[in-house]
Every structure is written in C-alpha cells, then in structure tokens.
N, C-alpha and C positions, 0 to 999 in steps of 0.2 A: 668669774668662776661660778660653778654651780652653787657653791655655798652662798655667794652674794645674791644670786637670783632668789634663793630661799629667804635671805634677809629682807629683800625687797617685798617678797610675798607676805612675810609677817607684818611688815610695816603697812602694806596695802590693806590687809584684812582688819587690822586694828584701826586704821584711819577710816575705813568703810563703816565700821560699827559706830565710831564717833559721829561720822557724817549723817547717819540715819537715826541718831538719838539714843544709842545704846552704849555709852562710854564705859559702863561697868563690865562689858564683855572684853576681857583682856587675856584670856587663856586659850590655848590650842589643845585640841584632842588629836592624838595620833595613836599608832599601834606599836607594840613591842617588836623588836627586830628591825626597826627602821633605821635608815641612815640618811641624813640630809646635809651633811657638810661639817666643816671644822671651825666656822666662826660662831660667836657666842649665841646668837639667836638660833642658828641652825643646830648647834649642839643641844639646845634645850629640847628639841623634838626628835633627837636620836634616842635609841634605847638607853635608858639611864643606868641599867645594870649590866646587860650583856654587850653594850657598845664600847667604843674605845675612848669615851669621854667621861667615864664614871668618876674620875678624880675631881671633876669640876661640879659634881652633882649638888654640892652645898651652896654654890653661888649662882647657878643657872636659874632662869625662870622656871617655876614649877608648873609643868603642863599635866594634862590628863592622859593616861595611857590605857588603851584597850589591849587585850591579849593579841598575840600574833594571829593574823588571819589564817584560817584553815585552808587546806587544799580543796576541801569540799565544804561549802557553806551548809550548815545544818541549823535546825530550829533552835538548839541550845545556844549556839554562838550568836545567832541573830537576836534572840531574846535578851541575852546578856548585854549585847552592844546597844540595843534600844534602851534598856534601863540605864546604862551608863551615860549615854548622851542626854536622856531626859533629866537625869539627876543633876547634871552639870550645865544644862543648856543656858541657864541664866548668866553664867560667867564665861561662856565660850564665844569666841569670835569666829572660829573656823575649825575645820578638820583638815589635816594634811597627811597624805600618804604617798608612797611610791606605788603606782598602779600595777597590779598583777605580779611584778617582780620586785622583791626587796634586794637591793644590790649589796653594798659593802657591809650591810648588817647580817649577811648570811646567805645571799644568793638563793632566797626562798621564793618559790612560785606559789601563788594562792589563787583561789577561785575568783574569776572576774565578777561573779554575782555579788561579791562583797562591795564592789564599787556601786552597783545599783542600789544596794541597801543604804550605803552612805549618802547617796544622792537624795533618796527619800527622806532620810533622817535630817539632813541639812535643810532641805526645803521645809520640813515640818517645823523645825525649831529656829528658822531664820539665821542659819549659819552659812558661811561661805565654804565651798569645797575646793581645796587646793590639791592639785596633782603635781608631784615632783617627777617630771619625765626627763630629768637630766641624763640618767643612764639608759632609759628605755625608749626615748623618743627617736623619731626619724628612722623607723623601720626595724629596730633591733629585735623586737619580739615577733616580727612577722606582720605587724600592722604599723601604719605610719606612726601612730602613737598608741601606747599600750592600753589606754583607756578605751580605745575602739573595740577591744575584745569584749567589752561589756556594753558598748553602745551608750556610754555615759560621757557627758561633757562637764568639765569643771567650771568653776567661776574664775579661777586663777591657775595658770600653768607655768611651771619652771622648766626651761630647756637649756641645754648646753652640750658639751662634749661633741656629738656628731654635728652640731650646728655649724662648726667650722672644720670638721673632719680632722681635728687635732693639729691643724696648721697654725692657728692663732688662738689665743685665749679669749673666749667670748661666751657669755650666757645671756639669757633674756627672761623676763617675767612678763607673761601675757595675761590679760584679763578681759572680761566682757565689757561692753559699753556701759552696762548698768553699774558695774563696780567702778569703772573710771568716772562716771558721772556723780557718784556718791562721795568722792573724796573731798573732804573739807577744804575749802579754799581753792578747789580746782587744781591743786598741784600736789604731787607726791614728793616729799622732802627727801630726795636721794640724788646726789650728784657728784660721784667720785671724779677725780681729775681725768682719768682715762676712759670714762664712760662713753659709749658709742664711738669708740676708736674707729676712724674711717677705714683703715686697712683691714681690721678685723671684720667690720661690717661688709666690706667688699668680698672678703673670703666667704662669709656666711651667705651672702646673696648668691655667689657662684655655686656653693655647695647645695643650697636650697633648690636652685634651678636644676642641678643634676639629679637630686632626689625626686623632684616633681616629674622628671622625665620617666620615672618608674622602673628603671633597670633593677633596682633593689628588690622589686616584687618577684623577680625570678631568681635573683642571687641568694636572697635570704632563705627561701625554702630549700634550695640546693645545699646550702651550708647546714641547715637543720638536719636534712637527711644524712649528710655525711657525718655529722656529729653523733646522731643517734646510732648509726652503724659502728662508728669508730670508738665510741666510749662504752658501748655495751659490754665488751670483755671485762671491764673493771668490776662488774657485778659479782664475778666469781671469787673475788678476793675476800677473805674473812674480815679484813679491816675496812671494807667499804660498806657504808650504811645505805647509800642511795646514789643513783645516777639519774639526772634529769636534764632535759633539753627543751628549750623553747626558742624558736627563731634561731638567731645567731648567738645563742648563749648555751654553753654546755657546762654542767657542774658534776663533779664527783665529790660526794660528801663522805667523809671517813667516820669511823666510830669514835674517834678521839682526835686530839690535836695533831696536825701534820708535822712531821719532821721536815722543816723548811729546807735545811741544808741538803738532806738526802733527796728530797723531791726535786729541788732545783738542779742538783747535779745530774739526776736521771734525765731531766728534760733537756738540759744544755748538751748532754752527750748525744742527744738526737737532733741537735741543731735548732731547738726551740726554747725561747725564753718565756717562762711562766711566772706568775706571782701567787704561789700558794699562801693561804693565811687561815688562821684558826683551824677548822677541821675540813678545809675545802681546797680542792684543786679545780680551777675553773678556766674557761677560755671564752673569749668574745672576739672572734676573728673579724677582720675588716671584710666588707661586703665583696671586695674584689678578689678574695681568696679563692683560688681554683680548687677543683676536686682533689687533686694530688696533695696540695698543701693542707687542705682540711684534714685529709687522712693522716698526714704526717703530724699535724698539731694534735689530733685526737690520740694517736699512738703515743706521742710524748706525754700527754696528760695521763694516760693509763699507766705508763711506766713510772711517772712521777708519783701517782697515787699508790702504786704498789710499793715503791721505795720508801715513801714517806708515811705510810699507814702504820698505826699502832701495831706492835708485835704481840 
C-alpha cells in the first residue's frame, strides 16, 4: 500500500543519515494539511491536528511541521520556512511532502515553487527530499509526476495507486543511486511476506507500458477541461467556498462540513458514486472517462455539493 511505501521511505532516510555519519538526525519535517497513510510511521507525518489520526498524537514520533503551503509562494512564507528548517536542521533526516496536491488531508493545491524552495533548503542542510506521489503520480495532475510542475527531482519518491490501475495492491519506494549507496550494510531492512508479489508486479509493468505510450497526455487535459466547465456552476451556491481543478482532479470545497448522507443521495440519484468528506466533494475520474461521463460526474458533484452544503 501507499502507507507502506512511506514507511520504507522513512526507514530509508534514517538509514541514509546513519550511513553518512549523522545518526542524530532522526526527525522529519513536513507541512500541515498533509496525509501520508495509516501505518504508524506514516501517521506521524500526517497533520497532527486537522488530520484523521489526532487520537494517536501522544504516542507517534514527534515530527516538525511547517504551515500548509500557500497557493502562491510569497517572501513571508519562504522566510519562515527557511528559518524553521535552519532551526531544526541538526536533528532532521529529511523533508517529506505531497507535491503540488495534498490529497486526503484536504485536496489542497499549492504553488509548485514551494518544491523548488524545499530542494534548495534540503541541499543546503544535507537533508533528503521525499515526494509522496502515491495519489498524484502517473499523470493525475497533467504531468507524469506532480513534481515535474516545478522541475524538481526528489531523492526518494513514493508511488502507488495508479501504478497498478487499481487491479492489484502494489506500491513502490524509489531512490537515487546516491541514497541507495549510502545505506549502511548495503541493505534496507524491509521484507514483508508478499513484497514484490509477481502478479502485482506484472500488472504494474503492463500499466507502466500503457502510461509510457502517452495516451493519458491527451486524456487528462480533456478531463480537466470537462471538470472546469462542469464544476463551475457550483460557485454560485452560498455554501460553496471554492472550486478548483488540476488535471484529472476536481474539488468543490464547502464553507463547512458536508452533509455526507444528503450529498451521497444526490450523487447516487444521478448514477454516480462519490465519497464526500470533511468540507469537500471531489472527483478523480479514470483517464478513460469520456466527455459525456465527465459531464455526468461533474453534474453529480455539483448536485452533491448543493445538497450537502451548510444551510
């Protein structure tokens, strides 16, 4: 699962710092509003207050949290982030973020320039940069990987979900040759029973070949255009705070918590199953979704938002 790929990434960055002679670097820096999974290490880098794991806050590893990245990077945010990283650099092993799009933590889109700043700060302070692309990878945002919007490469990358198109459970943790070479003992101590399951790997290989053929490069912009047009009517409702679209991701954010029962009923009545949560109604259609179905999904999302919005 994606959670386990994050666990592997955390092990990897900690083992790297030990391997290069900095064993005191045991903490991670991340940002508010993030979500990285449901296992213990992954939970520690999820938002400790606004996230879904706050009940475990007293027993999870204590990480360092920066404010949620802004839609537009400004000098104030950049300066605050620089000071935070500098203050904790001696105890940090790495920085981990979801690039450009924060998923289950709030479906928030932020300025890709933040990734460039993080790359500079990580290089300056000898930290590894980890991008969790489990939700954003393989074309979802309109680029093969979301970090490409910033032209920034991480040291470690987590991938999953679209890696197998949902047909099998499989995730992966990728790293640079430099990181791999630094691991103490030449081995990463991680080996679950079903790791590298041959059937799942075969599915991932087939899906990767399909993605590399490039059809998604036309499909995703078409879905994006359909979502922009189809979700726009939601803006007129007084209970809607924002409508945003990036690639094959469409989000309607409400002014308060969504009435899940009412929103779900409105969508199902239109033949669409959605999963509203918190103050959000969102859609992430498969890349094979045609123009008519995108319009139908968007209309159902608008209806769900209107039905589930605060009165």
